[in-house]
C-alpha angles and dihedrals in degrees: 000000000000091000090049091053091050092049090049091051092051092049090051092049095045097086091052092048091050092049091050091052096050113114117256117267115253114264131199116216099175143340127214123238107017091200127040149128133274109273095025123119118267122192120204118198121197144091144281095030092133130247091265133028100232107153093342119113147177124235131193114200086341094306117123124206123231116266090252090061092074112096097173137007121184135148094268104022139045125187117191143149117259114253125216102278111149128250103326141339148152121285108224129181116211119198123176092338095312121111129211128226115281128255119198117242123184127207104234090207090064096051114099119231115254115255114267095213137026092026122139125251117251116275126191116215101175144356123207125225098020091211136032144151126256108294095024119136115244126193114213117194123193140095141274096041093127127244091261128038098228104154092345120121144174115237127200127197116265107171099148097093113092117222096007095152093257095306103145100157136061126203126236103257119244090194088059096048091260093160124060098163138009123183135145093268106024137043128182111198136163124238103255128229107270097030119139135189114287126079147337123221134177118223124194138154085272095060143275125299123231110266120262121205117255130171122212104217122220116272130197093299146350137270128206126197111210139159115025131206123188111206127194103203138180131212125193141179125190123196132189122191113218106172114016140151127181132288099048140128140191120207119204121191107203116193119228126210106280120243116233142143091277097035100049107143108067117156130171104224098180141351127191110218105016115249117265088220138356120200128203094259088062102248110137121213118214122189123203107195131203099350115191124229109271094016125127130214137172147169137215136195132191124203139183111215129184111207119188131192111240131198123189125194116190133193100220094197089061096050118113136160135212134186113275139150089254092053092049093048097047096045094051122098116257140169110313092007111081096181091154091063109112089231091063092051092047095051092044091053090051093049098044095040095196097322107147102181109104095213093050091047089055090052093047091052091049093049092047092055094047093045097048111029127096104209125229132184090235125011113193101194130084125261093274091051086053092050093048097042094038090226126120148153127213093277098049092041093054093047093047091048092053092045091054093049095045092048088058096044101261112135109236143148138195120246126210131190141104137291113226131207130157090349091304121117136203124193107244141177132207136150147237133209128199127237117186111246093015106056132214116356117202123228126181111185096178094051090044089055093043086234097151135088112290095250091059099046113108136174108191094193089057094036092223139111105219145060132046112281137185086210089068092060093053096040097052094057102078097357142067134189126242095243094093141079119208119212100178137023107195125355113302107221105207115188120223115254096205120035088203093051125106110245129203128195127190103211099181100043133112093277135046109230131136096228132036105158136021124183120199138180120004097352095114099162134014142145128226133193119197106200123223117261105271122211105218096176142353122209 
């Protein structure tokens, strides 16, 4: 009788056990973009999609793509080409008979163009939530935003920088996935790095909305913007054609000073000739057409750049992390940062030794580099040669640092630019890592180790340029000085415009980008000289 009761109890519990063992239903966290054309790539972020597609599929408004449309299928990300589905519809992931939540996707071809004249200026009706930390998603409801963003942008107050030439707002950053949705009546934007409590306003070609109050809530630490330098700088490129026949062209991608929370005021004062194209990341494309053999050409640009010292103080016990498009993008491998190499994961595991906190991982990697590296003026190997030989320069140290963090799930990016002193400049490389609610935190291993020429060593806390100092090691984890100009944050992956063209990359220059020059057509031989960044004035 006792055995019968036990068997009966197990039979009664069996349905609940089976339910508890069922795999989780797929869930969509975000899609990018939210608006696009048939045939374009769509990325779906979420969970429980399965390691392989198998019989699983994605539908948009009920339409399913062909099997050849799937570019990537993993448990937390799907990349596919948009099928023909109509004007708009929900994106749904179906796995083993279970369907995810839906995410709205709009066919850009079906969206009417905003009126060029007689249209109303943008107006904000509500903001929800009315407060949030850096990186938080904010929904802005109103009218007159335009059906497509175009040159439109959301600006947040940022009044904590002294002497910033009247710049009291900072834009939500497209490079940091600052926009999740843009429609005529609703915008979803993320609070950008450097925002402070004050207001939100929407700016479009139609006008500027009235500001709406918004409070930036306290994250897991504080940041202080200090000393400011305003640099007037000059860039130049000289080109001489040696063997050339028409038609021919030479494309030059010239990096611009990179906008950030600590480098806010960036203004192009003059350009000769004018750029052929400028993209949102700041790189300017110049085209020299039909050069003749023996002829010379050139270009020059002049910029005004405000650079501010920044000091970040974190409370490690308050640091947390959550899945986001930014986290996915800045933990993925990229050109120059092979964070998916098993050697990166192995070294990261040895250094972090089970530490899960992102901030503490960043500090452990910094200390490991400073404690173990012999510094050289120029190291020729890659980041794994540096790790094995325990030798590095500023470039290899910054790239190795980012690879270690990305391999362990900490969002990070290398930074390239120049150090400036007494109107002299030196190409330099450092890094930044991301903490949710706090933003990008700067780290400069080479400066922390005092591994630079004497005239470019600086300890802000001592206000002097010379001598080894333990203060430098502490300062350059979480802080940087104002005597620097950044030209790239992350590696700018520039696609080639002509597969038959002859491409040139400058891997040790003042910016990190995959392409600098591309010669096409009858330009068989030429020489180019990229001048050093010249400091024309300091204010």
